[in-house]
C-alpha positions in Angstrom: 0.0 0.0 0.0 1.2 3.4 -0.9 0.9 6.1 1.7 0.3 9.7 0.6 2.9 12.1 1.9 2.4 15.8 2.3 5.0 18.1 0.9 6.7 19.9 3.6 6.8 23.7 3.7 10.0 25.4 4.6 8.9 26.7 8.0 12.2 28.2 8.9 11.4 31.6 10.4 14.7 32.9 9.1 13.2 32.8 5.6 10.5 35.3 6.5 13.0 37.8 7.9 15.1 37.3 4.8 12.2 38.5 2.7 11.6 41.3 5.0 15.2 42.3 4.7 15.2 41.9 0.9 12.2 44.2 0.4 13.6 46.8 2.8 17.0 46.7 1.1 15.5 47.1 -2.4 13.4 50.1 -1.4 16.4 51.6 0.5 18.5 51.3 -2.6 15.9 53.1 -4.6 15.6 55.9 -2.0 19.3 56.2 -1.7 19.8 56.5 -5.5 17.0 59.1 -5.9 18.1 61.2 -3.0 21.8 61.0 -3.8 21.7 61.1 -7.6 18.6 62.8 -8.8 18.0 65.4 -6.1 20.8 68.0 -5.8 21.2 68.0 -2.0 24.8 69.5 -1.8 26.4 66.8 0.4 29.5 68.5 1.7 31.3 65.9 3.8 31.5 62.2 4.7 29.2 62.7 7.8 26.5 64.2 5.6 26.9 61.3 3.1 26.5 58.8 5.9 23.3 60.6 7.2 21.9 60.6 3.7 22.5 56.8 3.5 20.9 56.2 7.0 17.9 58.5 6.8 15.6 56.3 4.6 15.5 53.5 7.2 13.1 55.0 9.7 10.6 56.1 7.0 10.8 52.6 5.4 10.2 50.8 8.7 7.3 53.2 9.4 5.7 52.9 5.9 6.0 49.1 5.7 5.1 48.6 9.3 1.8 50.5 8.9 1.1 48.6 5.7 1.5 45.2 7.4 -0.4 46.4 10.4 -3.4 47.4 8.3 -3.5 44.8 5.7 -0.8 42.2 6.0 1.1 41.2 2.8 -1.2 43.2 0.6 -0.8 46.2 2.8 3.0 45.9 2.5 2.8 45.9 -1.3 0.4 48.8 -1.3 2.7 50.9 0.8 5.7 49.9 -1.4 3.8 51.1 -4.5 2.6 54.2 -2.7 6.2 55.0 -1.6 7.4 54.5 -5.1 4.8 56.8 -6.6 5.5 59.4 -4.0 9.2 59.4 -4.7 8.5 59.6 -8.5 6.1 62.5 -8.2 8.8 64.4 -6.2 11.4 63.5 -8.9 9.1 65.2 -11.5 8.4 68.2 -9.4 12.1 68.6 -8.5 13.1 68.6 -12.2 10.7 71.4 -12.9 11.0 73.5 -9.7 14.1 72.3 -7.8 11.8 71.9 -4.8 9.7 69.2 -3.1 5.9 68.9 -3.0 4.1 70.2 0.0 0.6 69.3 1.3 -0.8 72.7 0.0 0.6 72.0 -3.4 -1.4 68.7 -3.6 -4.5 70.8 -3.4 -3.5 72.5 -6.6 -4.1 69.5 -8.9 -6.3 71.7 -11.0 -3.2 73.4 -12.3 -2.0 70.1 -13.8 -4.4 70.5 -16.6 -2.5 73.5 -17.8 1.0 72.1 -17.5 0.8 70.2 -20.7 4.1 70.4 -22.5 6.0 71.1 -19.2 5.1 67.7 -17.9 6.0 65.8 -21.1 9.3 67.8 -21.2 10.4 66.6 -17.7 9.4 62.9 -18.3 12.2 60.6 -19.3 12.2 57.1 -20.9 14.8 56.0 -18.3 12.2 56.7 -15.6 10.8 53.2 -16.1 13.9 51.9 -14.3 12.7 53.6 -11.2 9.8 51.1 -11.0 11.7 47.8 -11.8 12.1 47.2 -8.1 8.3 47.1 -7.7 8.2 44.0 -9.8 10.9 42.5 -7.6 8.9 43.2 -4.5 5.8 41.6 -6.1 7.9 38.5 -6.9 9.2 38.2 -3.3 5.8 38.8 -1.7 3.5 36.8 -3.9 5.2 34.5 -6.3 7.3 32.4 -4.0 5.4 29.1 -3.5 5.5 26.9 -0.3 7.2 24.2 -2.3 10.0 26.6 -3.3 10.2 28.7 -0.2 8.0 29.7 2.7 5.0 31.6 1.7 5.5 35.2 3.0 2.6 35.7 5.3 3.5 38.6 7.7 1.5 38.9 10.9 -0.1 42.2 12.0 1.9 42.3 15.2 5.1 42.2 13.1 3.9 45.4 11.4 3.4 47.0 14.7 7.0 46.0 15.7 8.4 47.6 12.5 6.5 50.8 13.0 7.7 51.0 16.6 11.3 50.4 15.6 10.9 53.4 13.2 10.7 55.8 16.2 14.2 55.2 17.7 15.6 55.1 14.2 14.2 58.5 13.4 15.3 60.0 16.8 18.8 58.6 16.1 18.7 60.1 12.6 17.6 63.5 13.9 20.2 63.6 16.6 22.9 62.7 14.1 21.6 65.3 11.7 21.7 67.9 14.5 25.5 67.5 14.7 25.6 69.1 11.2 22.6 71.5 11.5 21.2 72.6 14.9 17.5 73.4 15.1 17.0 71.5 11.9 13.2 71.2 12.1 12.9 75.0 12.6 14.2 75.5 9.1 11.0 74.4 7.3 11.7 76.9 4.5 14.8 74.9 3.4 13.2 71.7 2.1 16.5 70.6 0.4 18.2 70.7 3.7 15.4 68.7 5.4 15.4 66.0 2.7 19.2 65.8 2.9 19.1 65.2 6.7 15.9 63.3 7.3 14.9 61.9 3.9 12.1 62.7 1.5 9.4 60.5 3.1 10.1 61.7 6.6 10.0 65.2 5.2 6.5 64.5 4.0 5.5 63.3 7.4 6.9 66.5 8.9 5.0 68.5 6.3 1.8 66.9 7.4 2.6 68.0 11.0 3.2 71.6 9.7 -0.1 71.6 7.8 -1.9 70.6 11.0 -0.2 73.4 12.9 -1.1 76.0 10.2 -4.8 74.9 10.2 -4.9 75.4 14.0 -3.4 78.8 13.8 -6.4 80.3 12.0 -8.8 78.4 14.3 -7.3 79.8 17.5 -6.1 83.2 16.2 -7.2 86.4 17.9 -6.6 90.1 17.5 -3.6 90.2 19.9 -1.6 88.3 17.4 -1.6 91.2 15.0 0.0 93.6 17.5 3.7 92.3 17.0 3.4 92.9 13.3 2.0 96.4 13.8 4.7 97.2 16.2 7.5 95.9 14.0 6.2 97.7 10.9 5.8 101.0 12.8 9.3 100.8 14.1 10.7 100.1 10.6 8.5 102.6 8.8 10.2 105.1 6.4 8.6 108.0 4.6 8.1 107.8 0.8 9.8 110.3 -1.5 7.8 113.5 -1.1 8.9 114.8 -4.5 7.3 111.8 -6.1 4.1 111.9 -4.1 1.2 112.4 -6.4 3.1 112.9 -9.6 0.7 110.5 -11.3 -2.4 111.5 -9.4 -5.5 110.3 -11.1 -3.6 108.3 -13.7 -4.4 104.8 -14.8 -2.0 102.0 -13.8 -1.0 99.1 -16.0 1.0 96.5 -14.2 2.5 94.3 -16.9 3.9 91.0 -15.5 6.4 89.4 -17.9 6.5 85.6 -17.5 9.8 84.0 -16.4 11.9 87.1 -17.2 15.2 87.6 -15.4 17.4 90.7 -15.5 20.4 88.8 -17.0 18.8 88.9 -20.4 18.7 92.7 -20.5 21.6 94.3 -22.5 22.8 90.7 -23.2 23.3 88.8 -26.5 23.3 85.3 -27.8 25.0 84.4 -31.1 25.8 88.1 -31.5 22.1 89.2 -31.4 20.5 91.1 -28.6 18.0 89.2 -26.5 15.8 92.2 -25.6 16.6 95.0 -28.1 13.4 96.8 -27.6 13.4 96.7 -23.8 17.1 97.8 -23.9 15.9 101.1 -25.5 12.6 101.4 -23.7 14.3 101.4 -20.2 15.9 104.7 -21.2 12.4 106.3 -21.2 11.6 105.6 -17.5 12.9 104.6 -14.1 14.7 101.3 -14.5 15.7 99.3 -11.4 18.7 97.1 -11.9 18.8 95.5 -8.4 15.2 94.4 -8.2 14.4 90.8 -7.2 11.5 88.4 -7.4 10.4 87.0 -4.0 8.2 84.1 -5.0 8.2 80.5 -3.8 5.9 77.6 -4.8 3.2 79.9 -5.9 5.3 81.3 -8.8 3.3 83.9 -10.8 0.4 83.8 -8.2 3.0 84.6 -5.5 4.2 87.7 -7.5 0.6 88.8 -7.8 -0.1 88.3 -4.1 3.1 90.3 -3.2 2.2 93.1 -5.6 -1.3 93.6 -4.3 -0.7 93.1 -0.6 3.0 94.1 0.1 3.2 90.9 2.2 5.2 87.8 1.5 3.9 84.7 -0.2 3.9 81.5 1.7 6.8 79.0 2.0 4.5 76.1 1.4 1.9 76.1 -1.4 0.3 79.3 -2.6 -1.9 81.7 -0.8 -4.1 81.9 -3.9 -5.2 78.3 -3.0 -4.7 77.9 0.7 -6.0 81.3 1.9 -8.2 82.6 -0.8 -11.0 83.0 1.7 -9.0 85.4 3.9 -9.9 89.0 4.4 -7.4 91.3 2.6 -7.1 95.1 2.2 -5.4 94.8 -1.2 -4.5 97.3 -3.8 -7.7 97.0 -5.9 -9.9 97.5 -2.8 -7.9 100.6 -1.6 -7.9 102.1 -5.1 -11.6 101.3 -5.5 -12.2 103.5 -2.5 -10.4 106.3 -4.4 -12.5 106.1 -7.6 -10.6 103.4 -9.5 -11.9 100.4 -11.3 -9.7 97.3 -11.3 -9.2 94.3 -13.6 -6.9 91.4 -14.4 -6.0 90.1 -17.9 -4.6 86.6 -18.3 -5.6 84.5 -21.3 -5.6 81.3 -19.4 -8.3 79.3 -17.7 -9.9 81.4 -15.0 -9.5 78.6 -12.4 -5.7 78.3 -12.9 -4.1 79.2 -9.6 -7.6 79.6 -8.3 -7.6 83.1 -9.7 -11.4 83.4 -10.1 -11.8 83.0 -6.4 -8.8 84.9 -5.2 -9.4 87.9 -7.3 -12.8 88.4 -5.6 -11.1 88.3 -2.2 -8.5 90.9 -3.4 -11.3 93.2 -4.6 -10.9 93.1 -8.4 -13.9 94.3 -10.4 -13.2 92.3 -13.5 -11.2 89.3 -14.7 -10.6 88.8 -18.4 -9.6 85.2 -18.7 -9.2 82.8 -21.7 -12.9 82.9 -22.5 -12.8 86.6 -23.0 -10.1 86.4 -25.8 -10.2 85.2 -29.3 -8.1 82.1 -28.5 -7.8 79.9 -31.6 -5.4 77.2 -32.6 -3.7 79.5 -35.1 -3.0 82.1 -32.4 -1.9 79.7 -29.7 1.2 77.6 -28.9 2.7 75.9 -25.9 0.9 77.4 -22.9 -1.7 79.0 -25.0 -2.5 82.5 -26.4 0.6 84.0 -28.0 1.7 87.3 -26.4 1.3 89.4 -29.5 -2.4 88.6 -29.8 -2.9 88.9 -26.0 -1.3 92.4 -26.0 -3.4 93.5 -29.0 -6.7 92.3 -27.6 -5.9 93.6 -24.1 -5.2 97.1 -25.4 -8.6 97.1 -27.2 -10.3 96.2 -23.9 -8.5 98.8 -21.9 -9.4 101.6 -24.3 -13.1 100.8 -23.5 -12.6 100.8 -19.7 -13.9 103.4 -17.3 -11.0 105.6 -16.1 -9.0 105.8 -13.9 -8.3 102.1 -13.8 -5.8 99.7 -12.2 -5.1 96.8 -14.6 -2.8 93.9 -14.3 -1.7 92.0 -17.4 0.0 88.5 -17.2 1.8 87.1 -20.2 2.1 83.4 -21.1 4.4 82.6 -24.0 7.8 82.8 -22.2 7.0 79.8 -20.1 8.8 76.5 -19.6 9.4 74.4 -21.7 10.1 77.6 -23.8 8.8 76.4 -27.2 7.7 78.5 -30.2 6.3 77.9 -33.7 9.0 78.1 -36.4 7.8 81.5 -37.8 8.1 83.1 -34.3 11.7 82.1 -33.7 13.5 85.4 -34.4 16.9 84.2 -33.3 18.8 80.9 -33.3 18.8 78.7 -30.2 21.7 79.1 -27.7 24.6 76.6 -27.7 24.8 75.7 -24.0 24.5 72.1 -22.6 20.9 72.7 -21.7 18.1 72.6 -24.2 15.9 74.5 -21.8 18.3 77.4 -21.6 18.8 77.4 -25.4 15.1 77.6 -26.1 14.6 80.2 -23.4 16.6 82.7 -25.4 14.2 82.3 -28.3 11.1 82.9 -26.3 12.6 85.9 -24.5 13.4 87.4 -27.9 9.8 86.7 -29.1 8.4 88.3 -25.9 10.5 91.4 -26.5 9.1 91.7 -30.0 5.5 91.3 -28.8 6.2 93.9 -26.1 7.4 96.3 -28.8 4.2 96.0 -30.7 2.2 96.6 -27.6 4.0 99.6 -26.2 4.2 101.3 -29.6 0.5 100.8 -30.1 -0.1 102.0 -26.5 1.9 105.2 -27.2 -0.4 106.0 -30.1 -3.6 105.4 -28.0 -5.5 107.9 -25.9 -4.4 106.1 -22.8 -0.7 106.9 -23.0 -0.7 110.4 -21.5 -3.0 109.3 -18.6 -1.3 106.0 -17.6 1.7 104.8 -15.6 3.1 101.6 -17.1 4.9 99.3 -14.7 6.7 96.4 -16.4 8.3 93.7 -14.2 9.4 90.1 -14.3 7.3 87.7 -12.2 9.9 85.1 -11.3 12.9 83.2 -12.6 12.7 81.2 -15.8 16.0 79.3 -15.5 16.2 77.3 -12.2 19.4 76.4 -10.4 19.1 73.0 -12.1 20.7 74.6 -15.1 23.7 76.2 -13.3 26.2 74.5 -15.6 24.6 75.9 -18.8 24.2 79.3 -17.2 27.9 79.2 -16.3 28.7 78.4 -19.9 26.6 81.2 -21.2 27.8 83.9 -18.8 31.3 82.6 -18.8 31.6 82.4 -15.0 31.2 79.9 -12.2 27.7 80.0 -10.8 28.2 79.9 -7.0 25.7 80.7 -4.3 26.2 84.4 -4.8 25.9 84.3 -8.6 22.8 82.1 -8.4 21.3 84.7 -6.0 22.0 87.5 -8.4 20.3 85.6 -11.1 17.0 86.1 -9.1 16.9 89.7 -10.2 14.1 90.5 -12.5 13.6 93.7 -14.5 11.4 96.6 -13.3 10.6 99.6 -15.4 8.2 102.4 -14.6 7.1 104.9 -17.4 4.7 107.8 -17.0 4.3 111.5 -16.4 6.4 112.8 -13.5 8.8 109.7 -13.6 12.2 111.0 -14.8 14.3 108.6 -16.9 16.9 107.1 -14.6 18.7 103.9 -13.7 18.1 103.2 -10.0 20.4 100.7 -8.2 18.5 100.6 -4.9 18.1 97.1 -3.6 14.4 96.2 -3.7 11.9 93.5 -4.4 8.3 92.9 -5.5 7.1 93.6 -2.0 8.0 97.3 -2.6 5.7 97.7 -5.7 2.5 98.6 -3.8 3.8 101.4 -1.7 5.7 102.8 -4.7 2.7 102.8 -6.9 0.4 104.3 -4.2 2.9 107.1 -3.6 3.1 108.0 -7.3 -0.7 108.1 -7.4 -0.9 110.2 -4.2 -3.3 107.7 -2.7 -3.5 107.6 1.1 -3.0 103.9 1.9 -4.3 103.4 5.4 -3.4 99.7 5.6 -0.6 99.6 8.1 0.3 95.9 7.3 2.8 96.4 4.4 6.3 95.1 4.5 7.5 97.0 1.4 8.8 100.6 1.1 8.8 103.2 -1.6 11.5 102.4 -4.1 12.2 106.1 -4.7 12.5 106.9 -1.1 16.0 108.2 -0.1 15.3 106.9 3.5 14.4 103.3 2.4 16.2 100.5 4.2 17.6 98.9 1.0 16.7 95.4 2.1 15.3 92.6 0.1 14.3 89.3 1.7 13.6 86.1 -0.2 11.1 83.5 0.8 14.0 81.2 1.7 15.2 83.6 4.4 18.1 84.9 2.3 18.6 88.6 1.8 20.4 91.4 0.0 21.0 94.8 1.5 23.2 97.8 0.6 26.4 96.0 1.7 25.8 92.3 1.8 24.1 89.3 0.3 23.3 86.5 2.7 22.6 83.0 1.2 22.2 79.8 3.2 24.3 81.1 6.1 27.0 82.3 3.8 27.8 86.0 3.5 29.0 87.9 0.5 30.0 91.4 -0.3 27.2 92.7 -2.5 29.4 94.6 -4.9 32.3 92.2 -5.4 30.7 88.9 -4.7 33.6 88.0 -2.4 32.7 85.8 0.6 33.2 87.7 3.9 32.9 86.9 7.6 29.5 85.3 8.4 28.9 87.5 11.4 28.4 90.5 9.0 25.2 88.9 7.8 23.8 87.8 11.1 21.6 90.9 11.6 20.2 90.4 8.0 19.3 86.8 8.6 17.7 87.6 11.9 15.6 90.4 10.3 14.6 88.1 7.5 13.4 85.4 9.9 11.4 87.9 11.9 9.8 89.6 9.0 8.8 86.3 7.2 7.4 85.0 10.5 5.3 88.0 11.0 4.0 88.0 7.5 3.2 84.3 7.8 1.3 84.8 11.0 -0.9 87.3 9.3 -1.8 85.0 6.4 -2.1 81.8 8.4 -4.2 83.4 11.1 -6.2 85.5 8.7 -5.3 88.4 11.0 -6.4 91.3 8.7 -10.0 90.5 9.8 -9.0 92.0 13.1 -7.4 95.1 11.7 -10.2 97.6 12.5 -10.5 96.1 16.0 -6.8 96.5 16.6 -6.7 100.0 15.3 -9.6 100.9 17.6 -7.7 99.6 20.6 -4.6 101.6 19.6 -6.7 104.8 19.3 -8.1 104.2 22.8 -4.6 103.7 24.2 -3.4 106.9 22.5 -6.3 108.9 24.1 -6.1 107.5 27.6 -2.5 106.4 27.9 -3.6 102.8 28.7 -5.6 100.1 27.1 -9.2 99.8 28.2 -10.7 96.5 29.3 
């Protein structure tokens, strides 16, 4: 008689832990490669390199532990795939913006519909190799049969153990990182640094914590929180230039935002041809500011709009246009509206892009001319949409029909990443650097300049010209620091921290009656636009919450603060704790920049508190308390 024997499973517990180890190691290798090779994290020494290699472990143990705890083997695979997708999304975002995604940015998925060519431009065929490991994980977790190897059936309690182990691993990681950078978690504005020291997934966990904190700030805010900002701004207040006060009283204002336009293109050439021949001549007709910087962060163009209209800083995470569109503001359109102005925005893109249709109402605009208000056809469009020449022509027609005086903001489109043009609009040859992005950028800048020429020349012949102040400025950088090598080739210099900072200058030109032609080298930024415009118009701006100062004022502090906490003043440029002489670019003793860094931190913190807490809703109440204190000498109960 034959007896039936059962095949024996390999029940050695060691096998299960070998699979655990294999899956963890595979994902660790993936994270280490992405963090070390794709992200530019500026590892400076062996200790930082070791931290970079160690920091993925705690996040892997936490991620996989939670997956097993919730759904066993399937949960482990789900978290593996989730982690892989999260890493890849950050890779794409980093290629485009040299930054990492934040929770507020995830709320801006509506913008993805407009990215089009930008997304396809940052995809790479080699990206498929970033997902090969997923198939290896599937094989290890599901394909191995009992007859070959022990079936991998993790127990929920083992997931709990992995998640718990993640805690001491992270604490050890943080303590180790603090040997290189003290108070690391206080530097939430420097996401590159956070990822370098705690890893990209741990950074996202920390970002969730920050988001929770910001949500609570508004919920529990009260009028007392506005007082520190009022005191600070009162102590640092300077008087505007009295000679310029009201020189453009009653005039229209056109604020023309040039997409992705940096100062380095002005008076510069490629292949022996000027990049901005028209602007080079036009700047001789007005006040041109050559040390004017953008101050945007993740909100890009929407940040520059927010700064212009509020003279407050944009947010470090996400964009106020999305996250705080419901706040109460006392913005430029509202103030000018109280002085007889109508206000409008012109941007031939979808009205929902950057949530503009909602935010413009909060800022007090009367009219928004979006894509649906223009004759946008396939023949007149390319890349991001309506070509600038047609946008300018249509917009001028609309302005000629407006009730005056008006405040109008125009936002161009064509000079936008990935910087492509139809063949008949390429007025110069591409550049010859190692970056296709930089090479194409030269062509779109040249096209934009030609479109600007047509607009300004038509504007000069219109009835508006004598009654209008034209403010032309760049909204933000077009070439990110991911292209430093190509920029170094073009400019024939090494692009160090100082030079990269200087590349953040954007052109500013003001033309109008009473504004004498001049080249002004005062250090300023977009936050100074509102008080400058208001003084030219002679409008009494009663909103005390403004961090900018009149660019024409002889008493201005000459201080420009970036959203990263870097700064430029009359003497120094402070970048990432390094200090440079502003004129020569030579590095100097770091202590010289300490006051500037401290002021930047304080000012950004105060501005953030106002936006996160929606504190302008308490402005009237706070001013009433101050008046009572002035009259009685003490605050009443």
